[in-house]
N, C-alpha and C positions, 0 to 999 in steps of 0.2 A: 504494500500500499504506500503511495506516495504521500508527501507532506500536504499537498493541496487537498487530496481526498480525505485525509485525517482531520484537517481543519474544517472541512464542510461537514463532516460527520459530527464533530464536536459542537459546532454551531447549530446544526440541525437538532441535535439531542438537547441542547439548552433551550431552543425555541419550543420544542414539544414539552419540556418540563415546565417552562414558564406559562404556556397556555393551559396545561393541566392544573397547575397551582392556581391560576387566575380563575379557571372555570370552577374550581372547588369553592373559591372564596365568594363567587357570585351568589350562591345560595345562603350565605351566612346572614344572621340578623342585622349585622352592621351594614350590609350592602343593600338590604331591602328597603324600599321606600316606606316611610312612616305611614301607618294607617291613619285615615282622616275620619273623624266622627263629628258630624254636624249636630250640635245639641239644640233642642228647642227651649226657649225661655218659658218658665213657669211650667216645667214639665220634669218628669223623671225618666231616665233611661238606664240601661245596662249594657255592659260589654264584657266579652271574655276575650283575653288576649294572651299570648305566650310571654313568659319572662323574658326580658331583654329586648322586646320589640317595642319601639317607640310608637305612641299613639298621639296624633294631634287633635285636640278638642277645639272646635270652632263654635263661636257664639256671635249672633248678629248684633250690631249696635251702631252707634254714631259717636265718634270721638269728638266731634264739634259741639256737642251738647254738654260736655263736662262730665258725662257718665262714662264709666268704664267697667269692664268685667274684672273681678278679682277672685282669687280662691279664698273662700270663706273658711277661716279656721285652719287647722293642721291637716295636712295630707296624711292618708294612712301610712303606716311606717314602711311598708314594702313599696311604696311609690315615691318618686322624686321628680321634680320639674327640671327639664333640661332647658337652661337659659331663661330669659325673661319672656313674659307674654309680649305679643306684638299685635298691632292693629294693621290690618291690610284693607285698604279702601277698595270698594267696588270699581270706582272710576277715578283714576289718578288726575284727570283733567278738572274735576269738580272740587273745589275747596269745600270742606264740610260734608263730603259725601259719606253715606253709610258704608258699612263694610263689615268685616269679621274680626273679632279678637281670637287669637290662636294661643293655645297653651299645649306644650309638648310634655308628656308625662311618660315615664318608663318604669316598669316594675323590676326590682332588683332580686325579687324572690317571689314564690307563690304567696297568695293571700286574696282576701276579699274585703273590700271597704268602700265607703261612699266618699265622693268628692263633690263638694258644694261650691257653686259659683254665685256671686252676688254681682248685680249691675247697680252701681251707685256712684255717687260723687265722693271719691275716696279722700279728697282734700277737706271735706267738711267733717268737723268733729261730730261724732255720734250719728253719722249719716245712715239712714235706714235704706235698705235695697228697694229700688223701684221694681226690679225683677230678680228672678233667681232661676237657677238650673241645678239638677242633681243627677249624678251618674254613679251607678253601682259597678265597680271595677272588680272583675275576677281575673286574676293572673295565675296561670298554671304552666308547668314545665312541659307538658304534652301539647298536642294540637288543641285547636279550638273545642 
């Protein structure tokens, strides 16, 4: 075997190996897109998700009114929020347009608990929520 042929075989083997490793990673929880759950104000929902899979909860609102969605109270111990919530307007060209507040939560282990959201003017002392939403989250280590 000449030197050119050996080099081609080596690079071909490395290419196949990197494609195999990349293909295996594509099915991992880190590479899956986050599940999106649109919650309805003044209603209860429930979801079941796999441990380690991020879920984005969307709640409709209007940031121009001074109201915002917040997580009310503490999250169940098996859940954590990834980053801060964010408001995504429906129309970027319209100032004060409605949109969705998004919260990304992820389960670090199996569990079952309730997450409550309040729509309020958080800058006001003793603000009462104008709206609410609640979701019971079940996280398990097997499929849904």
